[in-house]
KOLMARMI-208924 format. One record per residue (C-alpha): residue number from 1; residue in three letters; x, y, z. Coordinates in Angstrom, 2 decimals. Layout:
BEGIN
{NUM ALA {X Y Z}}
...
***
This chain:
BEGIN
{1 UNK {106.84 98.76 92.84}}
{2 UNK {104.64 101.40 91.99}}
{3 UNK {103.10 102.20 88.41}}
{4 UNK {104.33 98.59 87.24}}
{5 UNK {101.99 95.57 86.37}}
{6 UNK {101.74 92.82 89.12}}
{7 UNK {102.71 89.42 88.46}}
{8 UNK {99.92 86.80 88.33}}
{9 UNK {102.24 84.52 90.61}}
{10 UNK {104.81 85.16 93.07}}
{11 UNK {107.97 87.36 91.77}}
{12 UNK {111.03 88.68 93.14}}
{13 UNK {113.55 91.08 91.65}}
{14 UNK {117.08 91.59 93.36}}
{15 UNK {118.97 94.15 91.62}}
{16 UNK {122.44 94.86 92.96}}
{17 UNK {123.52 97.06 90.20}}
{18 UNK {123.32 100.83 90.04}}
{19 UNK {120.75 100.89 87.41}}
{20 UNK {117.00 101.38 88.22}}
{21 UNK {114.62 98.48 88.94}}
{22 UNK {111.87 99.45 86.56}}
{23 UNK {113.47 98.50 83.04}}
{24 UNK {114.51 95.03 84.76}}
{25 UNK {111.36 94.56 86.16}}
{26 UNK {109.28 95.40 82.75}}
{27 UNK {111.24 93.34 80.75}}
{28 UNK {111.15 90.30 83.01}}
{29 UNK {107.27 90.78 83.59}}
{30 UNK {106.87 91.04 79.69}}
{31 UNK {108.50 87.93 78.82}}
{32 UNK {107.78 85.60 81.91}}
{33 UNK {104.07 86.45 81.54}}
{34 UNK {104.17 85.83 77.75}}
{35 UNK {105.50 82.33 78.18}}
{36 UNK {103.11 81.76 81.27}}
{37 UNK {100.11 82.93 79.36}}
{38 UNK {97.20 80.01 78.91}}
{39 UNK {99.50 77.59 80.92}}
{40 UNK {99.54 76.67 84.69}}
{41 UNK {102.86 75.27 85.19}}
{42 UNK {104.72 78.45 86.21}}
{43 UNK {104.12 79.20 90.04}}
{44 UNK {106.55 81.69 90.67}}
{45 UNK {109.81 83.49 89.19}}
{46 UNK {112.98 85.01 90.91}}
{47 UNK {115.33 87.29 89.04}}
{48 UNK {118.77 88.56 90.28}}
{49 UNK {121.13 90.81 88.79}}
{50 UNK {124.71 91.72 90.30}}
{51 UNK {127.74 93.63 89.02}}
{52 UNK {130.64 91.58 89.14}}
{53 UNK {132.84 94.46 88.09}}
{54 UNK {136.22 94.74 89.74}}
{55 UNK {139.73 95.45 88.69}}
{56 UNK {140.11 92.20 87.08}}
{57 UNK {136.79 92.01 85.33}}
{58 UNK {135.60 95.56 84.41}}
{59 UNK {131.93 96.19 83.28}}
{60 UNK {130.85 92.58 84.05}}
{61 UNK {127.25 91.79 84.94}}
{62 UNK {125.47 88.48 85.90}}
{63 UNK {121.71 87.68 85.57}}
{64 UNK {120.04 84.71 87.10}}
{65 UNK {116.51 83.72 86.42}}
{66 UNK {114.91 81.13 88.35}}
{67 UNK {111.22 79.84 87.18}}
{68 UNK {109.29 77.68 89.71}}
{69 UNK {107.79 75.14 87.21}}
{70 UNK {105.77 72.05 87.89}}
{71 UNK {107.42 69.54 88.27}}
{72 UNK {110.88 70.58 88.61}}
{73 UNK {112.30 74.28 88.65}}
{74 UNK {114.22 75.93 85.72}}
{75 UNK {117.29 78.10 86.23}}
{76 UNK {119.49 80.16 83.77}}
{77 UNK {122.72 82.28 84.57}}
{78 UNK {124.30 84.49 81.93}}
{79 UNK {127.28 86.94 82.32}}
{80 UNK {127.51 89.95 79.88}}
{81 UNK {129.18 93.43 79.65}}
{82 UNK {125.85 95.05 80.30}}
{83 UNK {123.31 94.17 82.70}}
{84 UNK {120.29 94.38 80.33}}
{85 UNK {121.98 91.87 77.96}}
{86 UNK {122.85 89.46 80.55}}
{87 UNK {119.17 89.79 81.63}}
{88 UNK {117.79 89.13 78.11}}
{89 UNK {120.14 86.26 77.63}}
{90 UNK {119.15 84.64 80.92}}
{91 UNK {115.45 85.20 80.09}}
{92 UNK {115.82 83.67 76.58}}
{93 UNK {117.39 80.69 77.96}}
{94 UNK {114.78 80.05 80.87}}
{95 UNK {112.10 80.49 78.39}}
{96 UNK {113.68 78.05 75.86}}
{97 UNK {113.93 75.59 78.73}}
{98 UNK {110.34 75.95 79.50}}
{99 UNK {109.17 75.34 76.07}}
{100 UNK {111.47 72.41 75.53}}
{101 UNK {110.02 70.99 79.00}}
{102 UNK {106.43 71.54 77.83}}
{103 UNK {107.28 69.73 74.45}}
{104 UNK {108.80 66.77 75.97}}
{105 UNK {105.80 66.54 78.49}}
{106 UNK {103.26 66.72 75.53}}
{107 UNK {105.04 63.99 73.63}}
{108 UNK {105.32 61.91 76.66}}
***
């Protein structure tokens, strides 16, 4: 993606909504690199956004965040009325899991 910072590890963004990628990419970049800073356990990330809207479910979006973390991966999925809120919730959930995992390993 032009004019956007590159991740320090493998990253993919799949956006199946009608909204531009840049805002989602930037949000994911800031939050994931912040949690990865100073650690070497995150080796990749994958983010996907899709619109679930149909006649039965108007204005529904789902975001999935997978963080490839050693020794086991972390995944979070959230459904919300807006794509940006779904992404934020999924990022928050996955980052919380990373922090809990680190704390657990630290106390081991």
